C-alpha positions as a Markdown table, in Angstrom:
| # | Residue | x | y | z |
|---|---|---|---|---|
| 1 | Unk | 97.1 | -65.4 | -0.2 |
| 2 | Unk | 96.7 | -64.6 | 3.8 |
| 3 | Unk | 98.4 | -61.3 | 4.7 |
| 4 | Unk | 101.7 | -62.2 | 5.7 |
| 5 | Unk | 101.6 | -60.8 | 9.0 |
| 6 | Unk | 98.8 | -63.1 | 10.1 |
| 7 | Unk | 101.0 | -66.0 | 9.4 |
| 8 | Unk | 103.5 | -66.3 | 12.2 |
| 9 | Unk | 100.5 | -65.7 | 14.9 |
| 10 | Unk | 99.8 | -69.4 | 13.7 |
| 11 | Unk | 103.1 | -70.6 | 14.0 |
| 12 | Unk | 103.4 | -69.3 | 17.5 |
| 13 | Unk | 100.5 | -71.0 | 18.2 |
| 14 | Unk | 101.3 | -74.2 | 17.0 |
| 15 | Unk | 105.0 | -74.1 | 18.9 |
| 16 | Unk | 102.9 | -73.3 | 21.8 |
| 17 | Unk | 100.6 | -75.9 | 21.5 |
| 18 | Unk | 103.6 | -78.3 | 21.0 |
| 19 | Unk | 105.1 | -77.4 | 24.2 |
| 20 | Unk | 101.9 | -77.8 | 26.1 |
| 21 | Unk | 101.3 | -81.2 | 24.9 |
| 22 | Unk | 104.8 | -82.2 | 26.0 |
| 23 | Unk | 104.7 | -80.8 | 29.5 |
| 24 | Unk | 101.6 | -82.6 | 29.8 |
| 25 | Unk | 103.2 | -86.0 | 28.2 |
| 26 | Unk | 101.2 | -86.3 | 25.7 |
| 27 | Unk | 104.0 | -87.9 | 23.8 |
| 28 | Unk | 103.5 | -86.6 | 20.1 |
| 29 | Unk | 106.0 | -87.7 | 17.5 |
| 30 | Unk | 104.6 | -84.9 | 15.1 |
| 31 | Unk | 101.6 | -82.9 | 15.1 |
| 32 | Unk | 99.8 | -81.1 | 12.0 |
| 33 | Unk | 96.9 | -79.3 | 10.8 |
| 34 | Unk | 94.1 | -79.8 | 8.4 |
| 35 | Unk | 94.2 | -77.0 | 5.5 |
| 36 | Unk | 97.6 | -75.0 | 4.2 |
| 37 | Unk | 98.8 | -72.1 | 5.9 |
| 38 | Unk | 97.2 | -69.8 | 3.2 |
| 39 | Unk | 94.1 | -71.2 | 4.2 |
| 40 | Unk | 94.4 | -70.1 | 8.3 |
| 41 | Unk | 92.9 | -66.7 | 8.0 |
| 42 | Unk | 93.6 | -64.5 | 11.2 |
| 43 | Unk | 91.9 | -63.9 | 13.3 |
| 44 | Unk | 89.1 | -66.0 | 12.5 |
| 45 | Unk | 90.4 | -69.7 | 11.0 |
| 46 | Unk | 90.8 | -72.4 | 14.0 |
| 47 | Unk | 93.9 | -74.8 | 13.9 |
| 48 | Unk | 92.2 | -78.1 | 13.4 |
| 49 | Unk | 95.5 | -80.3 | 14.9 |
| 50 | Unk | 96.2 | -83.9 | 14.1 |
| 51 | Unk | 98.4 | -86.2 | 16.6 |
| 52 | Unk | 100.7 | -88.4 | 15.5 |
| 53 | Unk | 101.9 | -90.8 | 18.2 |
| 54 | Unk | 105.2 | -93.1 | 17.8 |
| 55 | Unk | 102.4 | -95.9 | 19.4 |
| 56 | Unk | 99.3 | -96.2 | 20.9 |
| 57 | Unk | 99.6 | -95.3 | 24.8 |
| 58 | Unk | 99.0 | -98.2 | 27.3 |
| 59 | Unk | 96.1 | -95.9 | 28.8 |
| 60 | Unk | 94.1 | -94.3 | 26.3 |
| 61 | Unk | 91.7 | -92.7 | 28.9 |
| 62 | Unk | 94.9 | -91.1 | 31.1 |
| 63 | Unk | 96.4 | -90.0 | 27.4 |
| 64 | Unk | 92.7 | -88.3 | 26.7 |
| 65 | Unk | 92.9 | -86.4 | 30.1 |
| 66 | Unk | 96.8 | -85.1 | 29.8 |
| 67 | Unk | 95.2 | -83.9 | 25.7 |
| 68 | Unk | 92.3 | -82.2 | 27.4 |
| 69 | Unk | 94.3 | -80.4 | 30.3 |
| 70 | Unk | 97.1 | -79.4 | 27.8 |
| 71 | Unk | 94.2 | -78.1 | 25.6 |
| 72 | Unk | 92.7 | -76.1 | 28.5 |
| 73 | Unk | 96.0 | -74.7 | 29.5 |
| 74 | Unk | 96.2 | -73.0 | 25.9 |
| 75 | Unk | 93.0 | -71.9 | 25.6 |
| 76 | Unk | 92.8 | -70.0 | 28.8 |
| 77 | Unk | 94.3 | -67.3 | 26.5 |
| 78 | Unk | 91.4 | -65.4 | 25.4 |
| 79 | Unk | 92.8 | -64.9 | 21.5 |
| 80 | Unk | 93.3 | -68.7 | 21.5 |
| 81 | Unk | 89.5 | -69.4 | 22.4 |
| 82 | Unk | 88.8 | -69.1 | 18.8 |
| 83 | Unk | 91.7 | -70.0 | 17.2 |
| 84 | Unk | 92.3 | -73.4 | 18.8 |
| 85 | Unk | 88.5 | -73.8 | 19.5 |
| 86 | Unk | 88.7 | -77.6 | 20.3 |
| 87 | Unk | 91.1 | -80.4 | 21.0 |
| 88 | Unk | 93.1 | -82.2 | 18.3 |
| 89 | Unk | 90.3 | -83.8 | 15.6 |
| 90 | Unk | 92.3 | -87.0 | 15.3 |
| 91 | Unk | 95.0 | -89.1 | 16.4 |
| 92 | Unk | 97.0 | -91.5 | 14.5 |
| 93 | Unk | 100.5 | -93.7 | 14.9 |
| 94 | Unk | 103.4 | -93.3 | 12.9 |
| 95 | Unk | 103.1 | -96.6 | 11.6 |
| 96 | Unk | 99.6 | -96.1 | 10.3 |
| 97 | Unk | 100.7 | -92.8 | 8.2 |
| 98 | Unk | 103.9 | -94.8 | 7.3 |
| 99 | Unk | 101.3 | -97.8 | 6.2 |
| 100 | Unk | 99.1 | -95.4 | 4.1 |
| 101 | Unk | 96.3 | -96.5 | 6.3 |
| 102 | Unk | 95.4 | -92.4 | 6.7 |
| 103 | Unk | 92.9 | -91.5 | 4.1 |
| 104 | Unk | 94.7 | -89.9 | 1.3 |
| 105 | Unk | 92.7 | -87.1 | 0.5 |
| 106 | Unk | 92.4 | -86.6 | 4.3 |
| 107 | Unk | 96.3 | -86.3 | 4.6 |
| 108 | Unk | 96.9 | -84.1 | 1.4 |
| 109 | Unk | 95.1 | -81.1 | 3.3 |
| 110 | Unk | 97.9 | -81.5 | 6.4 |
| 111 | Unk | 100.4 | -78.9 | 6.8 |
| 112 | Unk | 103.3 | -79.9 | 9.4 |
| 113 | Unk | 103.4 | -77.9 | 13.2 |
| 114 | Unk | 106.1 | -80.2 | 14.4 |
| 115 | Unk | 107.8 | -83.5 | 13.8 |
| 116 | Unk | 110.3 | -85.2 | 11.0 |
| 117 | Unk | 109.9 | -83.3 | 7.6 |
| 118 | Unk | 111.5 | -85.6 | 5.8 |
| 119 | Unk | 108.6 | -88.2 | 6.9 |
| 120 | Unk | 105.6 | -85.6 | 6.3 |
| 121 | Unk | 106.6 | -84.8 | 3.1 |
| 122 | Unk | 107.1 | -88.4 | 1.8 |
| 123 | Unk | 103.9 | -89.5 | 3.4 |
| 124 | Unk | 101.9 | -85.9 | 1.7 |
| 125 | Unk | 103.6 | -87.0 | -1.6 |
| 126 | Unk | 102.3 | -90.7 | -1.6 |
| 127 | Unk | 99.1 | -89.1 | -0.3 |
| 128 | Unk | 98.8 | -86.8 | -4.0 |
| 129 | Unk | 100.4 | -89.3 | -5.9 |
| 130 | Unk | 97.7 | -92.4 | -4.9 |
| 131 | Unk | 95.2 | -93.9 | -7.0 |
| 132 | Unk | 91.8 | -92.4 | -7.3 |
| 133 | Unk | 89.5 | -94.4 | -5.4 |
| 134 | Unk | 86.4 | -95.0 | -3.7 |
| 135 | Unk | 87.7 | -93.3 | -0.2 |
| 136 | Unk | 88.1 | -90.3 | -2.5 |
| 137 | Unk | 84.4 | -90.2 | -3.8 |
| 138 | Unk | 83.2 | -90.5 | -0.2 |
| 139 | Unk | 85.5 | -88.1 | 1.2 |
| 140 | Unk | 84.9 | -85.3 | -1.2 |
| 141 | Unk | 81.5 | -86.2 | -1.5 |
| 142 | Unk | 80.4 | -86.0 | 2.2 |
| 143 | Unk | 81.6 | -82.5 | 2.3 |
| 144 | Unk | 79.4 | -81.8 | -0.6 |
| 145 | Unk | 76.3 | -83.3 | 1.2 |
| 146 | Unk | 76.8 | -82.0 | 4.7 |
| 147 | Unk | 76.5 | -77.9 | 3.2 |
| 148 | Unk | 74.6 | -78.1 | -0.4 |
| 149 | Unk | 70.8 | -78.3 | -0.6 |
| 150 | Unk | 70.0 | -75.9 | 2.0 |
| 151 | Unk | 72.1 | -78.2 | 4.7 |
| 152 | Unk | 74.6 | -74.8 | 5.1 |
| 153 | Unk | 72.7 | -72.5 | 7.6 |
| 154 | Unk | 74.9 | -69.5 | 8.3 |
| 155 | Unk | 72.8 | -69.1 | 11.9 |
| 156 | Unk | 74.1 | -72.3 | 13.3 |
| 157 | Unk | 77.6 | -70.8 | 12.7 |
| 158 | Unk | 78.2 | -70.3 | 16.1 |
| 159 | Unk | 80.1 | -66.5 | 16.9 |
| 160 | Unk | 80.5 | -68.0 | 20.6 |
| 161 | Unk | 84.3 | -67.2 | 21.3 |
| 162 | Unk | 84.5 | -64.3 | 18.2 |
| 163 | Unk | 85.6 | -61.0 | 19.6 |
| 164 | Unk | 85.6 | -58.3 | 17.4 |
| 165 | Unk | 84.2 | -57.6 | 13.8 |
| 166 | Unk | 81.2 | -60.6 | 14.3 |
| 167 | Unk | 80.0 | -59.3 | 10.7 |
| 168 | Unk | 83.5 | -59.8 | 9.4 |
| 169 | Unk | 83.4 | -63.2 | 10.7 |
| 170 | Unk | 80.1 | -64.3 | 9.5 |
| 171 | Unk | 81.5 | -62.9 | 5.9 |
| 172 | Unk | 84.2 | -65.5 | 7.1 |
| 173 | Unk | 82.0 | -68.3 | 7.3 |
| 174 | Unk | 80.0 | -68.1 | 4.2 |
| 175 | Unk | 83.6 | -68.0 | 2.1 |
| 176 | Unk | 85.5 | -69.9 | 4.6 |
| 177 | Unk | 83.1 | -72.7 | 5.7 |
| 178 | Unk | 80.5 | -73.0 | 2.8 |
| 179 | Unk | 81.8 | -72.1 | -0.7 |
| 180 | Unk | 85.3 | -72.8 | -0.4 |
| 181 | Unk | 85.3 | -76.1 | 1.4 |
| 182 | Unk | 82.5 | -77.1 | -1.6 |
| 183 | Unk | 84.8 | -75.5 | -4.1 |
| 184 | Unk | 87.6 | -77.4 | -2.6 |
| 185 | Unk | 85.6 | -80.9 | -2.7 |
| 186 | Unk | 84.3 | -79.8 | -6.4 |
| 187 | Unk | 88.1 | -79.5 | -7.8 |
| 188 | Unk | 89.1 | -82.7 | -6.3 |
| 189 | Unk | 85.7 | -84.3 | -8.2 |
| 190 | Unk | 85.7 | -82.7 | -11.6 |
| 191 | Unk | 89.9 | -82.9 | -12.0 |
| 192 | Unk | 90.1 | -86.5 | -9.8 |
| 193 | Unk | 93.1 | -84.8 | -8.1 |
| 194 | Unk | 93.6 | -84.1 | -4.3 |
| 195 | Unk | 93.7 | -80.7 | -3.7 |
| 196 | Unk | 96.0 | -79.5 | -0.5 |
| 197 | Unk | 93.4 | -76.6 | 0.3 |
| 198 | Unk | 90.5 | -74.0 | -0.1 |
| 199 | Unk | 92.9 | -71.2 | -1.9 |
| 200 | Unk | 94.8 | -73.6 | -3.9 |
| 201 | Unk | 91.0 | -74.5 | -5.2 |
| 202 | Unk | 90.0 | -71.2 | -5.7 |
| 203 | Unk | 93.0 | -70.4 | -7.2 |
| 204 | Unk | 93.8 | -73.3 | -9.4 |
| 205 | Unk | 90.0 | -74.5 | -10.6 |
| 206 | Unk | 88.3 | -72.1 | -12.7 |
| 207 | Unk | 86.3 | -73.9 | -15.5 |
| 208 | Unk | 84.6 | -71.4 | -18.2 |
| 209 | Unk | 82.1 | -69.2 | -16.6 |
| 210 | Unk | 83.2 | -69.5 | -12.8 |
| 211 | Unk | 86.3 | -67.2 | -12.7 |
| 212 | Unk | 84.4 | -64.4 | -11.4 |
| 213 | Unk | 82.8 | -66.6 | -8.6 |
| 214 | Unk | 86.5 | -67.9 | -7.8 |
| 215 | Unk | 87.8 | -64.7 | -7.7 |
| 216 | Unk | 85.5 | -63.1 | -5.3 |
| 217 | Unk | 85.5 | -65.4 | -2.4 |
| 218 | Unk | 89.1 | -65.6 | -3.0 |
| 219 | Unk | 89.4 | -61.9 | -1.9 |
| 220 | Unk | 88.5 | -62.9 | 1.5 |
| 221 | Unk | 91.5 | -65.5 | 1.6 |
| 222 | Unk | 93.7 | -62.3 | 0.4 |
| 223 | Unk | 92.3 | -59.9 | 3.0 |
| 224 | Unk | 91.8 | -57.3 | 0.3 |
| 225 | Unk | 90.3 | -53.9 | 1.4 |
| 226 | Unk | 87.3 | -54.3 | -0.9 |
| 227 | Unk | 86.5 | -57.8 | 0.3 |
| 228 | Unk | 84.2 | -56.6 | 3.2 |
| 229 | Unk | 81.6 | -54.5 | 1.4 |
| 230 | Unk | 79.0 | -57.3 | 1.1 |
| 231 | Unk | 76.6 | -57.9 | 3.9 |
| 232 | Unk | 77.1 | -61.8 | 4.9 |
| 233 | Unk | 73.5 | -62.5 | 3.6 |
| 234 | Unk | 74.5 | -61.0 | 0.2 |
| 235 | Unk | 77.7 | -62.7 | 0.2 |
| 236 | Unk | 75.3 | -66.0 | 1.0 |
| 237 | Unk | 73.2 | -65.6 | -2.1 |
| 238 | Unk | 76.5 | -65.2 | -4.0 |
| 239 | Unk | 77.9 | -68.1 | -2.8 |
| 240 | Unk | 74.6 | -70.2 | -3.6 |
| 241 | Unk | 74.7 | -69.3 | -7.2 |
| 242 | Unk | 78.3 | -69.9 | -7.4 |
| 243 | Unk | 78.2 | -73.3 | -6.1 |
| 244 | Unk | 75.0 | -74.2 | -8.2 |
| 245 | Unk | 77.2 | -73.2 | -11.4 |
| 246 | Unk | 80.2 | -75.1 | -10.2 |
| 247 | Unk | 78.3 | -78.2 | -9.5 |
| 248 | Unk | 77.4 | -78.7 | -13.1 |
| 249 | Unk | 81.2 | -79.0 | -13.6 |
| 250 | Unk | 81.2 | -82.5 | -11.4 |
| 251 | Unk | 80.6 | -85.5 | -12.4 |
| 252 | Unk | 77.9 | -87.9 | -11.3 |
| 253 | Unk | 78.8 | -90.1 | -8.3 |
| 254 | Unk | 80.1 | -93.9 | -9.5 |
| 255 | Unk | 77.6 | -96.5 | -8.5 |
| 256 | Unk | 78.8 | -98.7 | -5.4 |
| 257 | Unk | 82.0 | -100.9 | -5.5 |
| 258 | Unk | 81.7 | -104.5 | -5.9 |
| 259 | Unk | 83.0 | -106.3 | -2.7 |
| 260 | Unk | 85.2 | -104.8 | -0.1 |
| 261 | Unk | 89.0 | -103.7 | -1.0 |
| 262 | Unk | 90.9 | -104.8 | 1.9 |
| 263 | Unk | 93.2 | -101.6 | 2.3 |
| 264 | Unk | 90.0 | -99.4 | 2.2 |
| 265 | Unk | 88.7 | -101.4 | 4.9 |
| 266 | Unk | 91.5 | -100.9 | 7.0 |
| 267 | Unk | 91.7 | -97.0 | 6.0 |
| 268 | Unk | 88.1 | -97.0 | 7.1 |
| 269 | Unk | 89.1 | -98.4 | 10.5 |
| 270 | Unk | 92.0 | -96.2 | 11.1 |
| 271 | Unk | 90.1 | -93.1 | 10.5 |
| 272 | Unk | 87.3 | -94.5 | 12.5 |
| 273 | Unk | 89.7 | -95.3 | 15.4 |
| 274 | Unk | 91.5 | -92.2 | 14.8 |
| 275 | Unk | 88.2 | -89.7 | 15.3 |
| 276 | Unk | 87.4 | -92.0 | 18.7 |
| 277 | Unk | 91.1 | -91.6 | 20.0 |
| 278 | Unk | 90.5 | -88.1 | 21.2 |
| 279 | Unk | 86.8 | -88.1 | 21.8 |
| 280 | Unk | 87.1 | -88.3 | 25.8 |
| 281 | Unk | 89.6 | -85.1 | 25.1 |
| 282 | Unk | 86.7 | -83.4 | 23.3 |
| 283 | Unk | 84.4 | -84.5 | 25.9 |
| 284 | Unk | 86.1 | -83.3 | 29.0 |
| 285 | Unk | 87.1 | -80.3 | 27.4 |
| 286 | Unk | 83.6 | -79.3 | 26.5 |
| 287 | Unk | 82.1 | -80.0 | 29.7 |
| 288 | Unk | 84.5 | -78.2 | 32.0 |
| 289 | Unk | 86.2 | -75.4 | 29.9 |
| 290 | Unk | 87.9 | -72.7 | 31.1 |
| 291 | Unk | 86.1 | -69.7 | 32.5 |
| 292 | Unk | 84.6 | -67.7 | 29.9 |
| 293 | Unk | 85.1 | -70.3 | 27.1 |
| 294 | Unk | 82.0 | -71.1 | 25.5 |
| 295 | Unk | 81.3 | -74.8 | 24.0 |
| 296 | Unk | 77.8 | -75.6 | 24.0 |
| 297 | Unk | 77.5 | -75.2 | 20.4 |
| 298 | Unk | 80.3 | -77.7 | 20.0 |
| 299 | Unk | 78.5 | -80.5 | 22.2 |
| 300 | Unk | 75.7 | -80.1 | 19.7 |
| 301 | Unk | 78.4 | -80.5 | 16.6 |
| 302 | Unk | 79.5 | -83.8 | 18.5 |
| 303 | Unk | 76.2 | -85.5 | 17.1 |
| 304 | Unk | 77.3 | -85.6 | 13.2 |
| 305 | Unk | 80.8 | -87.3 | 13.9 |
| 306 | Unk | 79.4 | -89.8 | 16.0 |
| 307 | Unk | 76.9 | -90.8 | 13.9 |
| 308 | Unk | 79.2 | -90.9 | 10.9 |
| 309 | Unk | 81.4 | -93.3 | 13.4 |
| 310 | Unk | 78.6 | -95.3 | 14.3 |
| 311 | Unk | 77.7 | -96.0 | 10.5 |
| 312 | Unk | 80.9 | -96.9 | 10.0 |
| 313 | Unk | 81.6 | -99.2 | 12.7 |
| 314 | Unk | 78.2 | -100.9 | 11.8 |
| 315 | Unk | 79.9 | -101.5 | 8.4 |
| 316 | Unk | 82.8 | -103.0 | 9.5 |
| 317 | Unk | 81.3 | -105.5 | 11.8 |
| 318 | Unk | 79.2 | -107.0 | 8.8 |
| 319 | Unk | 78.3 | -110.0 | 10.0 |
| 320 | Unk | 80.4 | -110.1 | 13.1 |
| 321 | Unk | 82.5 | -113.2 | 11.7 |
| 322 | Unk | 86.1 | -112.6 | 12.6 |
| 323 | Unk | 87.3 | -110.8 | 16.2 |
| 324 | Unk | 88.2 | -107.2 | 14.5 |
| 325 | Unk | 84.5 | -107.6 | 13.3 |
| 326 | Unk | 82.9 | -108.4 | 16.7 |
| 327 | Unk | 84.9 | -105.6 | 18.1 |
| 328 | Unk | 83.6 | -103.1 | 16.1 |
| 329 | Unk | 79.9 | -104.0 | 16.8 |
| 330 | Unk | 80.8 | -103.6 | 20.4 |
| 331 | Unk | 82.4 | -100.4 | 20.2 |
| 332 | Unk | 79.6 | -99.1 | 17.6 |
| 333 | Unk | 77.3 | -99.9 | 20.7 |
| 334 | Unk | 79.3 | -97.4 | 22.9 |
| 335 | Unk | 78.4 | -94.6 | 20.6 |
| 336 | Unk | 75.4 | -92.1 | 21.3 |
| 337 | Unk | 73.8 | -91.6 | 17.9 |
| 338 | Unk | 70.9 | -89.3 | 19.1 |
| 339 | Unk | 71.8 | -85.4 | 19.7 |
| 340 | Unk | 74.4 | -84.6 | 21.8 |
| 341 | Unk | 74.0 | -82.5 | 25.0 |
| 342 | Unk | 76.0 | -82.0 | 27.9 |
| 343 | Unk | 74.1 | -84.8 | 29.7 |
| 344 | Unk | 74.7 | -87.1 | 26.8 |
| 345 | Unk | 78.5 | -86.4 | 27.1 |
| 346 | Unk | 78.9 | -87.3 | 30.8 |
| 347 | Unk | 76.7 | -90.4 | 30.0 |
| 348 | Unk | 79.1 | -91.5 | 27.6 |
| 349 | Unk | 82.3 | -90.9 | 29.5 |
| 350 | Unk | 80.9 | -92.6 | 32.2 |
| 351 | Unk | 79.9 | -95.6 | 30.0 |
| 352 | Unk | 83.3 | -95.4 | 28.6 |
| 353 | Unk | 84.9 | -95.7 | 31.3 |
| 354 | Unk | 83.0 | -98.6 | 32.7 |
| 355 | Unk | 84.0 | -100.3 | 29.0 |
| 356 | Unk | 87.5 | -99.5 | 29.3 |
| 357 | Unk | 88.5 | -102.7 | 28.2 |
| 358 | Unk | 86.8 | -102.5 | 24.9 |
| 359 | Unk | 87.6 | -99.1 | 24.6 |
| 360 | Unk | 91.3 | -99.7 | 24.9 |
| 361 | Unk | 91.4 | -102.6 | 22.5 |
| 362 | Unk | 89.3 | -101.0 | 19.9 |
| 363 | Unk | 91.8 | -97.9 | 19.7 |
| 364 | Unk | 94.7 | -100.0 | 20.2 |
| 365 | Unk | 94.2 | -102.5 | 17.5 |
| 366 | Unk | 96.4 | -102.3 | 14.6 |
| 367 | Unk | 95.3 | -102.2 | 10.9 |
| 368 | Unk | 97.2 | -105.8 | 10.4 |
| 369 | Unk | 94.0 | -107.3 | 12.5 |
| 370 | Unk | 91.7 | -106.4 | 10.0 |
| 371 | Unk | 89.9 | -107.9 | 7.6 |
| 372 | Unk | 86.6 | -107.5 | 5.0 |
C-alpha cells in the first residue's frame, strides 16, 4: 500500500485538473485515471487521465487546443511536471462507456477523479464481470510483448522532469514500469480475470515459488525503508528472473478467432478513436511546453501508439466496402508510422488541419455505424 500521506496529493491534483479543464471549456462529464490509488507512488507516478464527454464536440480541433492549454496551465507548476507528464491518453463519450464499447480490461483499471460515482461503479463492475474474450488476450499479451524479450530498456525511461532522487526513480521504473505491468498482465492471463491494478496483482497472484518475488517488488509500492537498498541494475536483474518464472505460469496464446465479432470490431474502433481524439492536444503540448518542461522523450514515444492505431485502422478498413471502412482507410492514411520527431508532429498537425473534415467525421462516428 502507498503511504497514506502521499494519496491526498494525487486527489488534490485531480481536483485541480478538473477545475482547469472546466475553466478552459473542455466540458468533461467524468474524469478517470488509469490504475488504482495504491498504484500511484509519489513523487514518481504520473496520472494517466481519461476524459469522458457527454457528446462529441462540434470541433475536435478546437477542443484539443483547449485541452492542451488546460494541461499546460497545470504543468507550469514544477511539482506537477512529472505527476502530470502528458495530456490525457483517451477521450470517450459517456454513451460509449455505457454501451460497453470501451475495452473491459482498460476500463477495469480506472479510478474516478470526478463525475457520477454510480455510473462509474456500474461500468467498472460490468467490466469485471464481462466474459473473457480475444480483446482481453490482445490487451494483456500486448503489455507483455512490449516489455519482455529485452524490449524493456531502463535507459529509455527518461529522468527528464524528475527532480530529486534519481536512483529512487530508476528503481521505481524497474518495479513499476517493467515488473509490475508484466505481473499484472500475467495475473490476468493466468487467472482469466481482469485485475484492477499493479498492487492488487502483486498481492493476489502468488503461485508456488513466486511469493518472494512478489514481496520484493511490493516493498517498493509500500515504500518500506528497506526497499531502496538494491541498486536499479540489481533490481532489474531480479525482475528478469522473477518474470521468467512468472511467465512459466501463463498459458500459451490461443489461435486467432474465426471471423470478426461485431462487438469486438466496435470496441477496436472506439479504442482507436478514443486515443486519436487527444493526439492533437498531446502534440501541441509537446511542441510548445511550458518553460522548463522536457518533452523530447514524449515525442519519441508517440511512434509506438501511432503505429498501433494505423495497424488497427488498416484491419478495420478491411476491403473498404462500407462507409465506415472507407473512413477508417482515409484516417489510417493520415497517421505517421515512422519514428516521431518534432518535425513529424508539426507535419501531422498541418495535415490534420487540412483534412479536418475527415478527422471530425472519424472521431465523431458512433459505434452503431461500425460493422465488420
